[in-house]
PyMOL commands that place a pseudoatom at each C-alpha (Angstrom):
pseudoatom trace, name=CA, resn=MET, resi=1, chain=A, elem=C, hetatm=0, pos=[-3.085, -29.867, -9.455]
pseudoatom trace, name=CA, resn=ARG, resi=2, chain=A, elem=C, hetatm=0, pos=[-0.631, -31.016, -12.118]
pseudoatom trace, name=CA, resn=CYS, resi=3, chain=A, elem=C, hetatm=0, pos=[3.052, -31.028, -11.115]
pseudoatom trace, name=CA, resn=PRO, resi=4, chain=A, elem=C, hetatm=0, pos=[4.972, -28.369, -13.104]
pseudoatom trace, name=CA, resn=PHE, resi=5, chain=A, elem=C, hetatm=0, pos=[8.119, -30.550, -13.103]
pseudoatom trace, name=CA, resn=CYS, resi=6, chain=A, elem=C, hetatm=0, pos=[7.055, -34.084, -14.059]
pseudoatom trace, name=CA, resn=HIS, resi=7, chain=A, elem=C, hetatm=0, pos=[3.473, -33.277, -15.117]
pseudoatom trace, name=CA, resn=HIS, resi=8, chain=A, elem=C, hetatm=0, pos=[2.010, -35.913, -12.804]
pseudoatom trace, name=CA, resn=ALA, resi=9, chain=A, elem=C, hetatm=0, pos=[-1.749, -35.347, -12.611]
pseudoatom trace, name=CA, resn=ASP, resi=10, chain=A, elem=C, hetatm=0, pos=[-1.974, -35.133, -8.828]
pseudoatom trace, name=CA, resn=SER, resi=11, chain=A, elem=C, hetatm=0, pos=[-0.244, -33.362, -5.950]
pseudoatom trace, name=CA, resn=ARG, resi=12, chain=A, elem=C, hetatm=0, pos=[-0.667, -33.150, -2.193]
pseudoatom trace, name=CA, resn=VAL, resi=13, chain=A, elem=C, hetatm=0, pos=[-1.278, -29.911, -0.270]
pseudoatom trace, name=CA, resn=ILE, resi=14, chain=A, elem=C, hetatm=0, pos=[1.287, -29.466, 2.516]
pseudoatom trace, name=CA, resn=ASP, resi=15, chain=A, elem=C, hetatm=0, pos=[0.340, -25.975, 3.707]
pseudoatom trace, name=CA, resn=SER, resi=16, chain=A, elem=C, hetatm=0, pos=[-2.347, -23.352, 2.935]
pseudoatom trace, name=CA, resn=ARG, resi=17, chain=A, elem=C, hetatm=0, pos=[-2.325, -19.676, 3.880]
pseudoatom trace, name=CA, resn=ASP, resi=18, chain=A, elem=C, hetatm=0, pos=[-4.502, -16.712, 3.070]
pseudoatom trace, name=CA, resn=VAL, resi=19, chain=A, elem=C, hetatm=0, pos=[-2.645, -13.836, 1.409]
pseudoatom trace, name=CA, resn=ASP, resi=20, chain=A, elem=C, hetatm=0, pos=[-3.557, -10.350, 0.172]
pseudoatom trace, name=CA, resn=GLU, resi=21, chain=A, elem=C, hetatm=0, pos=[-6.032, -9.784, 3.015]
pseudoatom trace, name=CA, resn=GLY, resi=22, chain=A, elem=C, hetatm=0, pos=[-7.829, -13.063, 2.335]
pseudoatom trace, name=CA, resn=LYS, resi=23, chain=A, elem=C, hetatm=0, pos=[-8.376, -12.429, -1.371]
pseudoatom trace, name=CA, resn=ALA, resi=24, chain=A, elem=C, hetatm=0, pos=[-6.060, -15.264, -2.398]
pseudoatom trace, name=CA, resn=THR, resi=25, chain=A, elem=C, hetatm=0, pos=[-4.840, -18.574, -1.000]
pseudoatom trace, name=CA, resn=ARG, resi=26, chain=A, elem=C, hetatm=0, pos=[-1.205, -19.673, -1.204]
pseudoatom trace, name=CA, resn=ARG, resi=27, chain=A, elem=C, hetatm=0, pos=[-0.739, -23.439, -1.174]
pseudoatom trace, name=CA, resn=ARG, resi=28, chain=A, elem=C, hetatm=0, pos=[2.520, -25.320, -0.795]
pseudoatom trace, name=CA, resn=ARG, resi=29, chain=A, elem=C, hetatm=0, pos=[2.255, -28.625, -2.649]
pseudoatom trace, name=CA, resn=SER, resi=30, chain=A, elem=C, hetatm=0, pos=[4.263, -31.816, -3.025]
pseudoatom trace, name=CA, resn=CYS, resi=31, chain=A, elem=C, hetatm=0, pos=[4.274, -34.187, -5.989]
pseudoatom trace, name=CA, resn=PRO, resi=32, chain=A, elem=C, hetatm=0, pos=[3.995, -37.872, -4.956]
pseudoatom trace, name=CA, resn=GLU, resi=33, chain=A, elem=C, hetatm=0, pos=[5.650, -38.935, -8.238]
pseudoatom trace, name=CA, resn=CYS, resi=34, chain=A, elem=C, hetatm=0, pos=[8.885, -36.891, -8.318]
pseudoatom trace, name=CA, resn=GLY, resi=35, chain=A, elem=C, hetatm=0, pos=[8.878, -35.622, -4.714]
pseudoatom trace, name=CA, resn=ARG, resi=36, chain=A, elem=C, hetatm=0, pos=[9.466, -31.986, -5.691]
pseudoatom trace, name=CA, resn=ARG, resi=37, chain=A, elem=C, hetatm=0, pos=[7.620, -29.137, -4.037]
pseudoatom trace, name=CA, resn=PHE, resi=38, chain=A, elem=C, hetatm=0, pos=[5.966, -26.104, -5.596]
pseudoatom trace, name=CA, resn=THR, resi=39, chain=A, elem=C, hetatm=0, pos=[3.670, -23.235, -4.673]
pseudoatom trace, name=CA, resn=THR, resi=40, chain=A, elem=C, hetatm=0, pos=[0.336, -22.262, -6.173]
pseudoatom trace, name=CA, resn=VAL, resi=41, chain=A, elem=C, hetatm=0, pos=[-1.728, -19.153, -5.605]
pseudoatom trace, name=CA, resn=GLU, resi=42, chain=A, elem=C, hetatm=0, pos=[-5.476, -19.393, -5.963]
pseudoatom trace, name=CA, resn=GLU, resi=43, chain=A, elem=C, hetatm=0, pos=[-7.556, -16.272, -6.419]
pseudoatom trace, name=CA, resn=ALA, resi=44, chain=A, elem=C, hetatm=0, pos=[-11.252, -15.905, -7.106]
pseudoatom trace, name=CA, resn=VAL, resi=45, chain=A, elem=C, hetatm=0, pos=[-11.611, -14.280, -10.505]
pseudoatom trace, name=CA, resn=LEU, resi=46, chain=A, elem=C, hetatm=0, pos=[-14.211, -11.558, -10.769]
pseudoatom trace, name=CA, resn=ALA, resi=47, chain=A, elem=C, hetatm=0, pos=[-15.477, -11.173, -14.308]
pseudoatom trace, name=CA, resn=VAL, resi=48, chain=A, elem=C, hetatm=0, pos=[-17.342, -8.242, -15.839]
pseudoatom trace, name=CA, resn=VAL, resi=49, chain=A, elem=C, hetatm=0, pos=[-19.870, -8.936, -18.583]
pseudoatom trace, name=CA, resn=LYS, resi=50, chain=A, elem=C, hetatm=0, pos=[-19.940, -6.050, -21.043]
pseudoatom trace, name=CA, resn=ARG, resi=51, chain=A, elem=C, hetatm=0, pos=[-23.030, -4.971, -22.999]
pseudoatom trace, name=CA, resn=SER, resi=52, chain=A, elem=C, hetatm=0, pos=[-21.707, -6.798, -26.059]
pseudoatom trace, name=CA, resn=GLY, resi=53, chain=A, elem=C, hetatm=0, pos=[-21.658, -10.055, -24.076]
pseudoatom trace, name=CA, resn=VAL, resi=54, chain=A, elem=C, hetatm=0, pos=[-17.851, -10.174, -23.896]
pseudoatom trace, name=CA, resn=THR, resi=55, chain=A, elem=C, hetatm=0, pos=[-16.483, -11.180, -20.493]
pseudoatom trace, name=CA, resn=GLU, resi=56, chain=A, elem=C, hetatm=0, pos=[-13.260, -9.714, -19.096]
pseudoatom trace, name=CA, resn=PRO, resi=57, chain=A, elem=C, hetatm=0, pos=[-11.583, -9.667, -15.665]
pseudoatom trace, name=CA, resn=PHE, resi=58, chain=A, elem=C, hetatm=0, pos=[-12.536, -6.842, -13.291]
pseudoatom trace, name=CA, resn=SER, resi=59, chain=A, elem=C, hetatm=0, pos=[-9.977, -4.043, -13.404]
pseudoatom trace, name=CA, resn=ARG, resi=60, chain=A, elem=C, hetatm=0, pos=[-9.547, -1.336, -10.783]
pseudoatom trace, name=CA, resn=GLY, resi=61, chain=A, elem=C, hetatm=0, pos=[-7.589, 0.567, -13.427]
pseudoatom trace, name=CA, resn=LYS, resi=62, chain=A, elem=C, hetatm=0, pos=[-10.667, 0.770, -15.642]
pseudoatom trace, name=CA, resn=VAL, resi=63, chain=A, elem=C, hetatm=0, pos=[-12.721, 2.054, -12.720]
pseudoatom trace, name=CA, resn=VAL, resi=64, chain=A, elem=C, hetatm=0, pos=[-10.099, 4.744, -12.050]
pseudoatom trace, name=CA, resn=THR, resi=65, chain=A, elem=C, hetatm=0, pos=[-9.971, 5.705, -15.736]
pseudoatom trace, name=CA, resn=GLY, resi=66, chain=A, elem=C, hetatm=0, pos=[-13.744, 6.116, -15.968]
pseudoatom trace, name=CA, resn=VAL, resi=67, chain=A, elem=C, hetatm=0, pos=[-14.001, 8.074, -12.736]
pseudoatom trace, name=CA, resn=ARG, resi=68, chain=A, elem=C, hetatm=0, pos=[-10.972, 10.217, -13.650]
pseudoatom trace, name=CA, resn=ARG, resi=69, chain=A, elem=C, hetatm=0, pos=[-12.876, 11.380, -16.743]
pseudoatom trace, name=CA, resn=ALA, resi=70, chain=A, elem=C, hetatm=0, pos=[-15.828, 12.419, -14.590]
pseudoatom trace, name=CA, resn=CYS, resi=71, chain=A, elem=C, hetatm=0, pos=[-13.437, 14.180, -12.176]
pseudoatom trace, name=CA, resn=GLN, resi=72, chain=A, elem=C, hetatm=0, pos=[-11.618, 16.114, -14.900]
pseudoatom trace, name=CA, resn=GLY, resi=73, chain=A, elem=C, hetatm=0, pos=[-11.006, 19.649, -13.645]
pseudoatom trace, name=CA, resn=ARG, resi=74, chain=A, elem=C, hetatm=0, pos=[-12.177, 18.766, -10.135]
pseudoatom trace, name=CA, resn=PRO, resi=75, chain=A, elem=C, hetatm=0, pos=[-10.006, 18.809, -6.975]
pseudoatom trace, name=CA, resn=VAL, resi=76, chain=A, elem=C, hetatm=0, pos=[-9.703, 15.010, -6.700]
pseudoatom trace, name=CA, resn=ASP, resi=77, chain=A, elem=C, hetatm=0, pos=[-6.298, 13.361, -6.241]
pseudoatom trace, name=CA, resn=GLU, resi=78, chain=A, elem=C, hetatm=0, pos=[-5.059, 9.968, -7.420]
pseudoatom trace, name=CA, resn=ASP, resi=79, chain=A, elem=C, hetatm=0, pos=[-5.111, 8.486, -3.898]
pseudoatom trace, name=CA, resn=ALA, resi=80, chain=A, elem=C, hetatm=0, pos=[-8.820, 9.261, -3.617]
pseudoatom trace, name=CA, resn=LEU, resi=81, chain=A, elem=C, hetatm=0, pos=[-9.434, 7.599, -6.993]
pseudoatom trace, name=CA, resn=ALA, resi=82, chain=A, elem=C, hetatm=0, pos=[-7.485, 4.493, -5.927]
pseudoatom trace, name=CA, resn=LEU, resi=83, chain=A, elem=C, hetatm=0, pos=[-9.453, 4.293, -2.684]
pseudoatom trace, name=CA, resn=LEU, resi=84, chain=A, elem=C, hetatm=0, pos=[-12.726, 4.662, -4.579]
pseudoatom trace, name=CA, resn=ALA, resi=85, chain=A, elem=C, hetatm=0, pos=[-11.719, 1.827, -6.938]
pseudoatom trace, name=CA, resn=GLN, resi=86, chain=A, elem=C, hetatm=0, pos=[-10.881, -0.376, -3.928]
pseudoatom trace, name=CA, resn=ARG, resi=87, chain=A, elem=C, hetatm=0, pos=[-14.276, 0.377, -2.364]
pseudoatom trace, name=CA, resn=VAL, resi=88, chain=A, elem=C, hetatm=0, pos=[-16.030, -0.488, -5.634]
pseudoatom trace, name=CA, resn=GLU, resi=89, chain=A, elem=C, hetatm=0, pos=[-14.128, -3.765, -5.952]
pseudoatom trace, name=CA, resn=ASP, resi=90, chain=A, elem=C, hetatm=0, pos=[-14.940, -4.688, -2.345]
pseudoatom trace, name=CA, resn=ALA, resi=91, chain=A, elem=C, hetatm=0, pos=[-18.630, -3.917, -2.913]
pseudoatom trace, name=CA, resn=VAL, resi=92, chain=A, elem=C, hetatm=0, pos=[-18.757, -5.936, -6.133]
pseudoatom trace, name=CA, resn=ARG, resi=93, chain=A, elem=C, hetatm=0, pos=[-16.943, -8.908, -4.566]
pseudoatom trace, name=CA, resn=ALA, resi=94, chain=A, elem=C, hetatm=0, pos=[-19.297, -8.745, -1.573]
pseudoatom trace, name=CA, resn=THR, resi=95, chain=A, elem=C, hetatm=0, pos=[-22.206, -9.617, -3.873]
pseudoatom trace, name=CA, resn=GLY, resi=96, chain=A, elem=C, hetatm=0, pos=[-20.735, -13.107, -4.080]
pseudoatom trace, name=CA, resn=VAL, resi=97, chain=A, elem=C, hetatm=0, pos=[-21.246, -13.514, -7.813]
pseudoatom trace, name=CA, resn=ALA, resi=98, chain=A, elem=C, hetatm=0, pos=[-18.435, -14.511, -10.165]
pseudoatom trace, name=CA, resn=GLU, resi=99, chain=A, elem=C, hetatm=0, pos=[-19.737, -12.480, -13.119]
pseudoatom trace, name=CA, resn=ILE, resi=100, chain=A, elem=C, hetatm=0, pos=[-21.277, -9.045, -12.862]
pseudoatom trace, name=CA, resn=PRO, resi=101, chain=A, elem=C, hetatm=0, pos=[-22.724, -6.879, -15.645]
pseudoatom trace, name=CA, resn=SER, resi=102, chain=A, elem=C, hetatm=0, pos=[-20.676, -3.762, -16.444]
pseudoatom trace, name=CA, resn=HIS, resi=103, chain=A, elem=C, hetatm=0, pos=[-23.749, -1.641, -15.762]
pseudoatom trace, name=CA, resn=GLU, resi=104, chain=A, elem=C, hetatm=0, pos=[-23.775, -2.940, -12.156]
pseudoatom trace, name=CA, resn=VAL, resi=105, chain=A, elem=C, hetatm=0, pos=[-20.135, -1.910, -11.758]
pseudoatom trace, name=CA, resn=GLY, resi=106, chain=A, elem=C, hetatm=0, pos=[-21.083, 1.573, -12.935]
pseudoatom trace, name=CA, resn=LEU, resi=107, chain=A, elem=C, hetatm=0, pos=[-23.900, 1.725, -10.411]
pseudoatom trace, name=CA, resn=ALA, resi=108, chain=A, elem=C, hetatm=0, pos=[-21.525, 0.526, -7.652]
pseudoatom trace, name=CA, resn=ILE, resi=109, chain=A, elem=C, hetatm=0, pos=[-19.316, 3.521, -8.447]
pseudoatom trace, name=CA, resn=LEU, resi=110, chain=A, elem=C, hetatm=0, pos=[-22.113, 6.055, -7.870]
pseudoatom trace, name=CA, resn=GLY, resi=111, chain=A, elem=C, hetatm=0, pos=[-22.268, 5.874, -4.046]
pseudoatom trace, name=CA, resn=PRO, resi=112, chain=A, elem=C, hetatm=0, pos=[-18.559, 6.378, -3.326]
pseudoatom trace, name=CA, resn=LEU, resi=113, chain=A, elem=C, hetatm=0, pos=[-18.309, 8.980, -6.105]
pseudoatom trace, name=CA, resn=ARG, resi=114, chain=A, elem=C, hetatm=0, pos=[-21.203, 10.963, -4.622]
pseudoatom trace, name=CA, resn=GLU, resi=115, chain=A, elem=C, hetatm=0, pos=[-19.270, 11.137, -1.338]
pseudoatom trace, name=CA, resn=LEU, resi=116, chain=A, elem=C, hetatm=0, pos=[-16.062, 12.113, -3.140]
pseudoatom trace, name=CA, resn=ASP, resi=117, chain=A, elem=C, hetatm=0, pos=[-17.289, 14.895, -5.444]
pseudoatom trace, name=CA, resn=GLU, resi=118, chain=A, elem=C, hetatm=0, pos=[-20.865, 15.834, -6.289]
pseudoatom trace, name=CA, resn=VAL, resi=119, chain=A, elem=C, hetatm=0, pos=[-20.054, 17.439, -9.639]
pseudoatom trace, name=CA, resn=ALA, resi=120, chain=A, elem=C, hetatm=0, pos=[-18.149, 14.352, -10.784]
pseudoatom trace, name=CA, resn=TYR, resi=121, chain=A, elem=C, hetatm=0, pos=[-21.045, 12.257, -9.468]
pseudoatom trace, name=CA, resn=LEU, resi=122, chain=A, elem=C, hetatm=0, pos=[-23.528, 14.175, -11.638]
pseudoatom trace, name=CA, resn=ARG, resi=123, chain=A, elem=C, hetatm=0, pos=[-21.321, 13.748, -14.696]
pseudoatom trace, name=CA, resn=PHE, resi=124, chain=A, elem=C, hetatm=0, pos=[-20.956, 10.023, -14.092]
pseudoatom trace, name=CA, resn=ALA, resi=125, chain=A, elem=C, hetatm=0, pos=[-24.624, 9.512, -13.157]
pseudoatom trace, name=CA, resn=SER, resi=126, chain=A, elem=C, hetatm=0, pos=[-25.768, 11.254, -16.321]
pseudoatom trace, name=CA, resn=VAL, resi=127, chain=A, elem=C, hetatm=0, pos=[-24.154, 8.458, -18.323]
pseudoatom trace, name=CA, resn=TYR, resi=128, chain=A, elem=C, hetatm=0, pos=[-25.015, 5.447, -16.151]
pseudoatom trace, name=CA, resn=ARG, resi=129, chain=A, elem=C, hetatm=0, pos=[-28.558, 6.521, -15.441]
pseudoatom trace, name=CA, resn=SER, resi=130, chain=A, elem=C, hetatm=0, pos=[-29.076, 7.696, -19.020]
pseudoatom trace, name=CA, resn=PHE, resi=131, chain=A, elem=C, hetatm=0, pos=[-30.181, 11.250, -18.292]
pseudoatom trace, name=CA, resn=GLU, resi=132, chain=A, elem=C, hetatm=0, pos=[-32.120, 12.457, -21.304]
pseudoatom trace, name=CA, resn=SER, resi=133, chain=A, elem=C, hetatm=0, pos=[-33.073, 15.997, -20.342]
pseudoatom trace, name=CA, resn=LEU, resi=134, chain=A, elem=C, hetatm=0, pos=[-32.365, 18.926, -18.099]
pseudoatom trace, name=CA, resn=ALA, resi=135, chain=A, elem=C, hetatm=0, pos=[-35.205, 17.699, -15.880]
pseudoatom trace, name=CA, resn=ASP, resi=136, chain=A, elem=C, hetatm=0, pos=[-33.205, 14.548, -15.100]
pseudoatom trace, name=CA, resn=PHE, resi=137, chain=A, elem=C, hetatm=0, pos=[-30.273, 16.684, -13.907]
pseudoatom trace, name=CA, resn=GLU, resi=138, chain=A, elem=C, hetatm=0, pos=[-32.595, 18.935, -11.894]
pseudoatom trace, name=CA, resn=ALA, resi=139, chain=A, elem=C, hetatm=0, pos=[-34.226, 15.951, -10.181]
pseudoatom trace, name=CA, resn=GLU, resi=140, chain=A, elem=C, hetatm=0, pos=[-30.835, 14.509, -9.226]
pseudoatom trace, name=CA, resn=ILE, resi=141, chain=A, elem=C, hetatm=0, pos=[-29.635, 17.884, -7.919]
pseudoatom trace, name=CA, resn=GLN, resi=142, chain=A, elem=C, hetatm=0, pos=[-32.791, 18.173, -5.806]
pseudoatom trace, name=CA, resn=THR, resi=143, chain=A, elem=C, hetatm=0, pos=[-32.087, 14.716, -4.374]
pseudoatom trace, name=CA, resn=LEU, resi=144, chain=A, elem=C, hetatm=0, pos=[-28.532, 15.781, -3.489]
pseudoatom trace, name=CA, resn=ARG, resi=145, chain=A, elem=C, hetatm=0, pos=[-29.808, 18.971, -1.831]
pseudoatom trace, name=CA, resn=ARG, resi=146, chain=A, elem=C, hetatm=0, pos=[-32.450, 17.076, 0.132]
pseudoatom trace, name=CA, resn=GLU, resi=147, chain=A, elem=C, hetatm=0, pos=[-29.803, 14.649, 1.416]
pseudoatom trace, name=CA, resn=GLN, resi=148, chain=A, elem=C, hetatm=0, pos=[-27.539, 17.547, 2.474]
pseudoatom trace, name=CA, resn=VAL, resi=149, chain=A, elem=C, hetatm=0, pos=[-30.358, 19.066, 4.515]
pseudoatom trace, name=CA, resn=GLU, resi=150, chain=A, elem=C, hetatm=0, pos=[-31.198, 15.706, 6.107]
pseudoatom trace, name=CA, resn=SER, resi=151, chain=A, elem=C, hetatm=0, pos=[-27.581, 14.859, 7.016]
pseudoatom trace, name=CA, resn=PRO, resi=152, chain=A, elem=C, hetatm=0, pos=[-25.410, 17.998, 7.139]
pseudoatom trace, name=CA, resn=GLU, resi=153, chain=A, elem=C, hetatm=0, pos=[-22.638, 16.218, 9.093]
pseudoatom trace, name=CA, resn=LYS, resi=154, chain=A, elem=C, hetatm=0, pos=[-21.801, 14.319, 5.914]
pseudoatom trace, name=CA, resn=THR, resi=155, chain=A, elem=C, hetatm=0, pos=[-20.719, 17.453, 4.084]
pseudoatom trace, name=CA, resn=GLY, resi=156, chain=A, elem=C, hetatm=0, pos=[-19.553, 19.474, 7.061]
pseudoatom trace, name=CA, resn=GLU, resi=157, chain=A, elem=C, hetatm=0, pos=[-22.233, 22.085, 6.432]
pseudoatom trace, name=CA, resn=THR, resi=158, chain=A, elem=C, hetatm=0, pos=[-24.901, 23.159, 8.829]
pseudoatom trace, name=CA, resn=ALA, resi=159, chain=A, elem=C, hetatm=0, pos=[-28.568, 22.704, 8.134]
pseudoatom trace, name=CA, resn=PRO, resi=160, chain=A, elem=C, hetatm=0, pos=[-30.535, 25.869, 7.368]
pseudoatom trace, name=CA, resn=ALA, resi=161, chain=A, elem=C, hetatm=0, pos=[-32.448, 27.245, 10.338]
for i in range(1, 161): cmd.bond("trace and resi %d" % i, "trace and resi %d" % (i + 1))
show_as sticks, trace
zoom trace
């Protein structure tokens, strides 16, 4: 690491600590040339590859914006959207890849969104799964209904007798 004071090409690590719940590493460094100390923060960058081939850093804000559109008019608050974005980021980082296609980010949103609001889920899924007809919506609704019957504790409803 280059010294920010004298621009010497090397420095020595004195101390390292994980910060931000292990998502970044803070290092205290010393320059052998000028003797001054400085701090660096290292963070793994997660990049999203868009359909056009352009790469940009992952943004929770963009996840929230996209999901907010799907939740328009639904009883979903900002805290729930922020939590959903955090869950999506954690899931994407857990894949261990440095670059992920934007389509994969969209698919990672579907699970948490389904748990949050089924109507918003259908709106979002219709775009990311490229629904082309009413039959696509009907099939997805049937899947949602089947899952409610199989696990009613998820929704707080009781299974039909």
